C-alpha positions in Angstrom: 80.9 -120.2 -36.2 79.0 -123.3 -34.8 80.1 -124.2 -31.3 79.0 -126.5 -28.5 79.4 -125.2 -25.0 79.4 -127.7 -22.1 78.8 -126.3 -18.6 78.8 -127.9 -15.2 78.2 -131.4 -16.5 77.9 -134.1 -13.8 77.1 -137.8 -13.9 76.9 -140.5 -11.3 76.6 -144.2 -11.9 75.5 -146.1 -8.9 77.9 -145.2 -6.1 80.6 -143.9 -8.5 80.8 -140.3 -9.6 82.1 -140.6 -13.2 82.6 -136.9 -13.7 81.7 -133.6 -11.9 81.3 -130.0 -13.0 82.9 -130.4 -16.5 83.2 -127.3 -18.5 84.6 -127.1 -22.1 83.9 -125.7 -25.6 84.0 -127.6 -28.9 84.6 -125.1 -31.8 83.8 -125.7 -35.5 87.1 -127.1 -36.7 88.3 -128.8 -33.5 89.8 -132.3 -33.7 89.6 -133.7 -30.2 90.7 -137.0 -28.9 89.1 -138.1 -25.6 91.3 -140.3 -23.4 90.7 -142.0 -20.1 91.0 -145.4 -18.4 88.2 -147.9 -18.9 85.4 -147.0 -16.5 86.4 -143.3 -16.3 83.2 -142.3 -18.1 84.3 -141.6 -21.7 81.3 -143.4 -23.3 79.0 -142.0 -20.7 80.2 -138.5 -21.6 79.6 -139.1 -25.3 76.1 -140.4 -24.5 75.4 -137.2 -22.5 76.7 -134.9 -25.3 74.7 -136.7 -28.0 71.5 -136.7 -25.9 71.2 -140.5 -25.7 71.6 -140.5 -21.9 71.6 -137.0 -20.5 73.8 -136.1 -17.6 72.4 -135.7 -14.0 73.0 -132.0 -14.2 74.6 -129.3 -16.4 73.9 -127.7 -19.7 74.7 -128.2 -23.4 74.5 -124.9 -25.2 74.4 -124.6 -29.0 72.3 -123.2 -31.8 68.9 -124.7 -32.6 70.1 -126.1 -35.9 73.3 -127.6 -34.5 73.5 -131.2 -35.6 75.4 -134.0 -33.7 76.2 -137.4 -35.4 77.2 -140.2 -33.0 78.8 -143.5 -33.9 78.4 -145.8 -30.9 80.6 -148.8 -30.2 77.7 -151.0 -31.2 75.5 -149.0 -33.6 71.7 -149.6 -33.5 70.6 -150.7 -36.9 67.3 -152.1 -38.3 68.1 -155.8 -38.9 65.4 -156.2 -41.5 66.9 -153.5 -43.8 69.6 -153.9 -46.4 73.0 -152.2 -46.0 71.9 -149.3 -48.2 68.5 -149.0 -46.5 70.1 -149.1 -43.1 72.5 -146.2 -44.1 69.6 -144.1 -45.2 67.6 -144.8 -42.0 69.8 -142.2 -40.3 68.2 -139.0 -38.9 70.0 -136.5 -41.1 67.7 -134.1 -43.0 69.1 -135.3 -46.3 68.1 -138.8 -45.5 64.5 -137.7 -44.7 64.4 -135.9 -48.1 65.5 -139.1 -49.9 63.1 -141.3 -48.1 60.2 -138.9 -48.8 61.2 -138.8 -52.5 61.3 -142.6 -52.7 57.9 -142.9 -51.1 56.4 -140.3 -53.4 57.9 -142.0 -56.4 56.5 -145.4 -55.3 53.0 -144.0 -54.8 53.1 -142.2 -58.2 54.1 -145.4 -60.0 51.1 -147.1 -58.4 48.7 -144.1 -59.1 50.1 -142.2 -62.1 46.8 -140.5 -63.0 45.9 -139.0 -59.6 46.7 -135.4 -59.2 47.6 -135.6 -55.5 50.4 -138.1 -56.1 51.7 -136.1 -59.0 51.9 -133.0 -56.9 53.5 -134.9 -54.0 56.1 -136.3 -56.3 56.9 -132.8 -57.8 57.3 -131.4 -54.3 59.6 -134.2 -53.3 61.7 -133.8 -56.4 62.0 -130.1 -55.7 63.3 -130.8 -52.2 65.8 -133.2 -53.6 67.2 -130.4 -55.8 67.3 -128.0 -52.9 69.1 -130.4 -50.6 71.5 -131.6 -53.4 70.4 -135.1 -52.4 71.0 -136.7 -55.8 74.7 -137.2 -55.0 74.1 -138.7 -51.6 73.6 -142.3 -52.9 76.9 -142.1 -54.8 78.7 -140.7 -51.8 77.3 -143.5 -49.6 78.5 -146.1 -52.1 82.0 -144.5 -52.2 82.2 -144.6 -48.4 80.9 -148.2 -48.2 83.4 -149.3 -50.8 86.3 -147.7 -48.9 85.1 -149.6 -45.8 84.9 -152.9 -47.8 81.2 -153.3 -47.7 80.4 -154.2 -51.3 77.2 -156.3 -51.0 74.8 -153.4 -50.6 71.6 -155.6 -50.8 72.8 -157.8 -48.0 70.5 -157.8 -44.9 71.8 -156.2 -41.7 70.8 -159.3 -39.8 73.3 -161.4 -41.7 76.3 -159.0 -41.0 79.0 -159.6 -38.5 79.5 -157.2 -35.6 82.4 -155.6 -37.4 80.4 -155.2 -40.6 77.6 -153.5 -38.6 80.1 -151.1 -37.1 81.2 -150.1 -40.6 77.6 -149.6 -41.8 77.1 -147.4 -38.8 80.2 -145.4 -39.6 79.1 -144.9 -43.2 75.7 -143.7 -41.9 77.3 -141.1 -39.7 79.9 -139.9 -42.2 77.4 -139.2 -44.9 75.3 -137.0 -42.6 78.0 -134.3 -42.3 76.9 -133.1 -38.9 78.3 -130.0 -37.1 79.9 -132.3 -34.5 81.0 -135.8 -35.4 81.4 -138.1 -32.4 83.1 -141.4 -33.0 83.5 -144.1 -30.3 86.3 -146.5 -31.3 85.9 -146.0 -35.1 88.9 -148.1 -36.0 87.6 -151.3 -34.4 87.1 -153.9 -37.1 88.8 -151.8 -39.8 91.8 -153.1 -41.7 94.7 -150.8 -42.3 93.8 -149.4 -45.7 90.3 -148.5 -44.4 91.9 -146.8 -41.4 94.3 -144.9 -43.8 91.3 -143.8 -45.9 89.4 -142.7 -42.7 92.3 -140.6 -41.5 92.4 -138.7 -44.8 88.6 -138.3 -44.8 88.6 -136.8 -41.3 91.5 -134.4 -42.1 89.2 -132.8 -44.7 86.1 -132.9 -42.6 84.5 -129.4 -42.3 82.8 -129.8 -38.9 84.2 -130.6 -35.4 85.4 -134.1 -34.4 85.3 -135.8 -31.0 86.8 -139.3 -31.0 87.5 -142.0 -28.5 90.0 -144.5 -29.7 92.8 -146.8 -28.5 94.7 -146.3 -31.8 97.5 -143.9 -30.9 98.7 -143.5 -34.4 95.2 -142.6 -35.4 95.1 -140.0 -32.6 98.4 -138.6 -33.8 97.2 -138.2 -37.4 93.7 -136.8 -36.9 93.6 -134.8 -33.6 94.9 -131.3 -32.6 93.6 -131.4 -29.0 93.4 -134.1 -26.4 90.8 -134.1 -23.6 91.7 -136.4 -20.7 88.9 -137.6 -18.4 90.8 -138.6 -15.2 89.4 -139.1 -11.7 86.2 -137.3 -12.6 87.9 -134.1 -13.9 88.7 -132.9 -17.4 92.2 -131.8 -18.5 92.9 -130.2 -21.9 96.1 -130.4 -23.9 97.0 -128.8 -27.2 98.4 -131.0 -29.9 98.0 -134.7 -30.8 98.7 -137.8 -28.7 102.4 -137.5 -28.8 102.1 -133.9 -27.4 99.6 -135.1 -24.8 102.0 -137.7 -23.3 104.7 -135.0 -22.8 102.3 -132.3 -21.5 100.6 -134.7 -19.1 103.9 -135.7 -17.5 104.7 -132.0 -17.1 101.3 -131.3 -15.6 101.5 -134.1 -13.1 105.1 -133.2 -12.1 104.1 -129.5 -11.5 101.0 -130.6 -9.5 103.1 -132.9 -7.3 105.7 -130.2 -6.8 103.0 -127.7 -5.8 101.5 -130.3 -3.5 104.9 -130.8 -1.8 105.2 -127.0 -1.3 101.7 -126.8 0.2 102.6 -129.6 2.6 105.8 -127.9 3.7 104.0 -124.5 4.1 101.2 -126.3 6.0 103.6 -127.8 8.5 105.1 -124.3 9.1 101.7 -122.6 9.5 100.4 -125.5 11.7 103.4 -124.9 14.1 102.5 -121.2 14.2 98.9 -122.0 15.0 99.9 -124.4 17.8 101.8 -121.5 19.5 98.3 -120.2 20.5 98.6 -117.0 18.5 95.4 -115.0 18.9 93.8 -112.9 16.3 94.7 -109.6 17.9 95.2 -107.9 14.6 93.8 -108.0 11.1 97.2 -109.3 9.8 97.0 -112.3 12.1 93.4 -113.0 11.3 94.3 -113.0 7.5 97.1 -115.5 8.2 94.6 -117.8 10.0 92.2 -117.6 7.1 95.0 -118.5 4.7 95.9 -121.5 6.9 92.3 -122.7 6.7 92.3 -122.5 2.9 95.7 -124.2 2.8 94.3 -127.0 5.0 91.7 -127.7 2.3 94.3 -127.9 -0.4 96.5 -130.3 1.5 93.6 -132.6 2.2 92.7 -132.6 -1.6 95.5 -134.9 -2.7 96.8 -134.9 -6.3 95.6 -138.0 -8.1 98.0 -139.4 -10.7 98.2 -142.6 -12.7 100.5 -145.2 -11.3 103.6 -146.5 -13.1 102.9 -150.2 -13.2 105.3 -153.1 -13.8 103.6 -156.5 -13.9 106.1 -159.1 -12.7 104.7 -162.6 -13.1 106.6 -165.8 -13.2 106.0 -168.5 -15.9 106.8 -172.1 -16.7 109.9 -172.9 -18.7 109.3 -173.0 -22.5 111.3 -175.3 -24.7 112.8 -174.2 -28.0 110.1 -175.7 -30.1 106.7 -174.2 -29.6 104.5 -174.9 -32.7 105.0 -176.3 -36.2 102.6 -176.4 -39.1 103.3 -178.9 -41.9 101.5 -178.6 -45.2 98.4 -177.3 -43.4 95.2 -176.6 -45.2 91.9 -175.2 -44.0 88.7 -174.2 -45.8 85.7 -172.7 -44.0 82.6 -172.6 -46.2 83.7 -171.1 -49.5 86.8 -169.4 -48.0 90.2 -171.0 -48.3 92.1 -169.9 -45.2 95.4 -171.7 -45.7 96.6 -174.1 -48.3 99.7 -176.3 -48.0 101.1 -173.8 -45.5 104.1 -174.6 -43.3 105.8 -172.6 -40.6 107.9 -173.0 -37.5 107.2 -171.0 -34.3 110.0 -170.9 -31.7 110.4 -169.7 -28.1 110.6 -166.0 -27.8 109.0 -165.3 -31.2 106.9 -162.1 -31.6 104.5 -162.7 -34.5 101.8 -160.3 -35.7 99.0 -161.5 -37.9 97.2 -158.8 -39.9 95.6 -158.2 -43.3 92.2 -157.9 -44.9 89.0 -158.4 -43.0 87.5 -161.8 -43.7 90.8 -163.3 -44.8 90.8 -165.8 -42.0 93.2 -164.3 -39.4 91.1 -165.4 -36.4 90.5 -168.8 -37.9 94.2 -169.3 -38.4 94.8 -168.3 -34.7 92.2 -170.8 -33.7 94.2 -173.5 -35.6 97.4 -172.5 -33.7 95.5 -172.5 -30.4 94.1 -176.0 -31.1 90.5 -174.7 -31.3 89.9 -175.5 -35.0 91.0 -178.8 -36.7 92.8 -178.8 -40.0 91.4 -180.2 -43.2 94.8 -181.7 -43.9 98.3 -181.4 -42.8 99.8 -181.5 -39.3 100.2 -179.2 -36.3 102.8 -180.2 -33.8 102.7 -178.6 -30.3 105.8 -178.4 -28.1 105.7 -180.5 -24.8 106.3 -177.5 -22.5 103.7 -175.2 -24.0 101.2 -173.7 -21.6 99.0 -171.4 -23.6 96.4 -168.7 -22.9 94.0 -167.4 -25.5 92.7 -163.8 -25.2 89.7 -163.8 -27.6 87.9 -160.9 -29.3 84.7 -161.9 -27.3 85.1 -162.0 -23.5 84.2 -165.3 -22.0 80.9 -165.4 -20.1 81.5 -163.9 -16.7 79.0 -164.3 -13.9 77.5 -160.9 -13.6 76.7 -161.3 -9.9 80.2 -162.4 -8.9 82.5 -160.0 -7.2 85.7 -158.8 -9.0 88.1 -160.4 -6.5 86.2 -163.7 -6.3 86.4 -164.0 -10.1 90.2 -163.9 -9.9 90.4 -166.1 -6.7 89.0 -168.9 -8.8 92.3 -169.1 -10.6 94.5 -168.5 -7.5 94.6 -166.3 -4.4 98.4 -165.8 -4.9 100.8 -166.1 -7.8 104.6 -166.0 -7.9 106.7 -163.3 -9.6 110.0 -163.9 -11.4 111.8 -163.7 -8.1 109.6 -166.4 -6.6 107.8 -164.0 -4.3 104.1 -164.3 -3.7 101.7 -161.6 -5.1 98.1 -161.5 -3.9 95.1 -161.0 -6.2 94.6 -157.7 -4.3 98.0 -156.5 -5.4 97.4 -157.6 -9.0 94.1 -155.8 -9.2 95.7 -152.6 -8.1 98.4 -153.1 -10.7 95.7 -153.5 -13.3 94.1 -150.1 -12.4 91.4 -151.6 -10.1 91.6 -149.6 -6.9 90.8 -151.3 -3.6 87.3 -149.9 -3.3 86.4 -151.8 -6.6 87.6 -155.2 -5.5 84.2 -156.1 -3.9 82.2 -154.6 -6.8 79.8 -156.8 -8.6 81.0 -157.5 -12.2 77.7 -156.3 -13.7 78.6 -152.8 -12.5 81.8 -152.7 -14.5 82.1 -151.0 -17.9 82.7 -153.1 -21.0 86.3 -152.0 -21.0 86.8 -152.9 -17.3 85.4 -156.4 -18.0 87.9 -156.8 -20.8 90.8 -155.7 -18.5 89.6 -158.2 -15.8 89.4 -161.0 -18.3 93.0 -160.2 -19.5 94.3 -160.2 -15.9 92.7 -163.6 -15.3 94.5 -165.1 -18.3 97.9 -163.6 -17.2 97.4 -165.0 -13.7 97.5 -168.5 -15.3 101.2 -167.7 -15.9 101.2 -169.0 -19.5 104.4 -169.2 -21.6 102.6 -168.8 -25.0 100.0 -166.0 -25.5 97.4 -165.9 -28.3 95.9 -162.5 -28.6 93.0 -161.8 -30.9 92.5 -158.0 -31.5 93.6 -157.2 -27.9 93.5 -153.4 -28.5 89.7 -153.4 -29.1 87.9 -152.0 -26.1 91.1 -151.6 -24.0 92.1 -148.1 -22.9 95.5 -146.6 -23.7 96.6 -147.0 -20.1 95.9 -150.7 -20.1 97.5 -151.2 -23.5 100.7 -149.5 -22.2 100.7 -151.9 -19.3 100.2 -154.9 -21.6 102.9 -153.7 -24.0 105.4 -153.2 -21.1 104.5 -156.7 -19.9 105.1 -158.3 -23.3 108.5 -156.6 -23.6 109.8 -158.6 -20.7 107.6 -161.7 -21.4 110.0 -164.7 -21.8 107.6 -166.7 -23.8 106.1 -166.5 -27.3 103.4 -164.0 -28.4 101.2 -164.4 -31.4 98.7 -161.6 -31.9 96.0 -160.7 -34.5 95.7 -157.0 -34.8 95.2 -154.0 -37.1 96.6 -151.5 -34.5 99.8 -150.2 -36.1 101.2 -148.8 -32.8 100.6 -152.0 -30.9 102.0 -154.2 -33.7 105.1 -152.0 -33.9 105.6 -152.4 -30.1 105.0 -156.2 -29.8 105.8 -157.9 -33.2 108.9 -158.2 -35.3 107.6 -160.9 -37.6 104.4 -160.5 -39.7 102.0 -162.8 -41.5 99.8 -160.6 -43.8 96.6 -162.4 -44.9 95.4 -161.1 -48.3 92.5 -163.6 -48.7 92.2 -166.9 -50.7 95.1 -168.4 -48.7 97.5 -165.8 -49.9 99.9 -165.1 -47.0 102.9 -162.8 -47.2 105.7 -163.0 -44.6 107.6 -159.9 -43.5 110.4 -159.4 -40.9 110.3 -156.0 -39.3 107.9 -153.3 -38.1 104.4 -153.1 -39.4 104.7 -149.4 -40.3 107.8 -150.2 -42.4 105.7 -152.8 -44.2 102.9 -150.3 -44.9 105.4 -147.7 -46.3 106.9 -150.3 -48.7 103.4 -151.3 -49.8 102.5 -147.6 -50.5 105.7 -147.1 -52.5 105.0 -150.3 -54.5 101.4 -149.2 -55.2 102.7 -145.7 -56.4 105.1 -147.4 -58.8 102.4 -149.8 -60.1 99.9 -146.9 -60.6 102.5 -144.8 -62.4 103.3 -147.6 -64.8 99.5 -148.3 -65.3 98.8 -144.6 -65.9 101.7 -144.4 -68.5 100.2 -147.4 -70.3 96.7 -146.0 -70.3 97.9 -142.5 -71.5 99.8 -144.2 -74.4 96.7 -146.2 -75.3 94.6 -143.1 -75.1 97.0 -141.1 -77.4 97.0 -144.0 -79.9 93.2 -144.1 -79.8 92.9 -140.4 -80.2 95.3 -140.5 -83.3 93.2 -143.3 -84.7 90.0 -141.4 -84.1 91.3 -138.3 -85.9 91.5 -140.3 -89.1 87.8 -141.1 -88.9 85.0 -138.7 -89.9 82.2 -138.4 -87.3 78.8 -138.8 -89.0 76.4 -139.5 -86.1 75.9 -139.5 -82.4 76.9 -142.5 -80.2 74.1 -144.1 -78.1 75.4 -142.2 -75.0 75.6 -138.9 -76.9 72.0 -139.4 -78.2 70.7 -139.8 -74.6 72.7 -136.7 -73.5 71.2 -134.7 -76.4 67.7 -135.8 -75.6 68.1 -134.6 -72.0 69.8 -131.3 -72.7 66.7 -129.4 -73.9 64.8 -130.4 -70.7 67.8 -129.3 -68.6 68.1 -125.9 -70.4 64.4 -125.3 -69.8 64.8 -126.1 -66.1 67.7 -123.6 -65.8 65.7 -120.9 -67.6 62.8 -121.4 -65.2 65.3 -121.1 -62.2 66.6 -117.9 -63.8 63.0 -116.5 -64.0 62.4 -117.4 -60.4 65.6 -115.7 -59.2 64.7 -112.5 -61.2 61.2 -112.5 -59.6 62.8 -112.7 -56.1 65.1 -109.8 -57.0 62.2 -107.7 -58.1 60.5 -108.2 -54.7 63.5 -107.1 -52.6 63.8 -103.6 -51.3 66.6 -101.6 -52.9 68.7 -101.2 -49.7 69.0 -105.0 -49.0 72.3 -105.2 -50.9 73.5 -108.4 -49.2 70.5 -110.5 -50.4 70.5 -108.8 -53.8 74.2 -109.7 -54.2 73.5 -113.3 -53.3 70.7 -113.6 -55.9 72.8 -111.8 -58.5 75.5 -114.4 -58.0 73.0 -117.2 -58.4 71.7 -115.6 -61.6 75.3 -115.3 -63.0 76.0 -119.0 -62.2 72.7 -120.1 -63.9 73.5 -118.0 -67.0 77.0 -119.6 -67.2 75.5 -123.1 -66.9 72.9 -122.3 -69.5 75.5 -121.1 -72.0 77.6 -124.2 -71.5 74.6 -126.5 -72.1 73.5 -124.5 -75.1 77.0 -124.8 -76.6 77.0 -128.6 -76.0 73.4 -128.8 -77.5 74.6 -127.1 -80.6 77.7 -129.2 -80.9 75.7 -132.5 -80.7 72.8 -131.1 -82.8 74.9 -131.1 -86.0 75.1 -134.9 -85.9 71.4 -135.5 -85.2 69.9 -137.6 -88.0 
């Protein structure tokens, strides 16, 4: 069984120790979700395990042939390659075999009469057979289709960030490594692609280590959760739902034990202060225990805080936004056509659907960032909006965290009219005091996103536009945001593919299916998906019944005809069969030769070769039968 053993892994970034003395094992069929707040070191740990950026100290112990495939948040792809070429640029052995074959084929076509190129091509073809590489291209096309990447000759340079992420995902999946590491794989995937990926990973033969904010995804694909918290690793059996319960129990027990230690420490401290001398072994042992207890008491239990963001906001009138007969076309894509809708105070609207269908463009219209081609948008007089975009605004890298927020205000008011300082808000948003003076360039990507979100909320808007807010935010921050939105008195309009998040924050849906086709739905997103699946099943059942009837009618019709010659496809098949039979017979000869050279007591190897021979004989018989069947119609 292939395993990866991690021992005493430690990594420091600047003045911050991300993790220290981590020890864990990843077994062959493990499905592990890695959880931690932004800045806790999740991506750094993945980089260390994959070898991209080794840890400061520690060991990664595995077999020499152990393969690790790593999908980074922003995959590194050759921009001058096509989609297909970029996929095959990966480092997997099967990709190297395919590239060598393509080069040998190209050289042979240019130099068909030179022996060295003929031999090189023959060798490359043999390696293709050994590696079973002929099906790799079809497998890649299947995966790319499921990820909605259909223009395989398109250059990587012309792809969006989301499309590049999907190309990187396809490249990693086709490699079938022993350990598959995925960093936010569901970013930029629409819901049917996420559904397909979940099923794919359930059947994956190797181990999986995944970082994702998608809690439903974690529930469906993981059987263990590793939590990176305050530089330590905690392990939990089960999926995300089990993790939430077990973590609460762990923290409760840790705090109870800490309280017991403190009570015992007070008692022992009082005994020490009586001046008791170590006149006996028993007393000396008690003094030693006190010293150990003192160390435990000083090592405080660190737990995540329960945060309730309480910010005041301006009054919002009943009418927020109205679209009348609105139309918008960007390039060749019709985003909306003659579309009308009314958005009122307190509405919770989720916008989802296919990638490229215009969801962000529609949100830009509502936010007043993109003008309509025709129609009208009416904005309520009391609207004060904030727009959380997919791309964080340009933040001065050499500015300190607290100064960035102080540009908005040094204090804000809560719903009770009380003043809350930027220091308090930063602590509520998981920025401890020691980070308030940190230069922004030292923050992780997720921490910058969290800071950007806090700045927008400090503006105390009454209408929130959120574009894929779950991308690059950790689960803890998402929970804070969801709790805030539950009590938010204004209107929330969010573009998202995150099923868990949409279930929590939206009760009205606009589903974009492309070409200005927009479906309205009232209720939770998961309920909508269930209805769509049921509708698809019914439609497929009806289609299959129709096809079967047509096939039966066709078969009955064919029975009345007398076959006199081969079809074009059958003629090609017949022409190839003789060559294929010769190749099989040559393989059988090679296997028999190998068997003759093995000593009689090596039963295990002989058994393997005998099984290969049996399989080849069966294959030969099947092809001979087919050759004879087709041969009677050869003219």
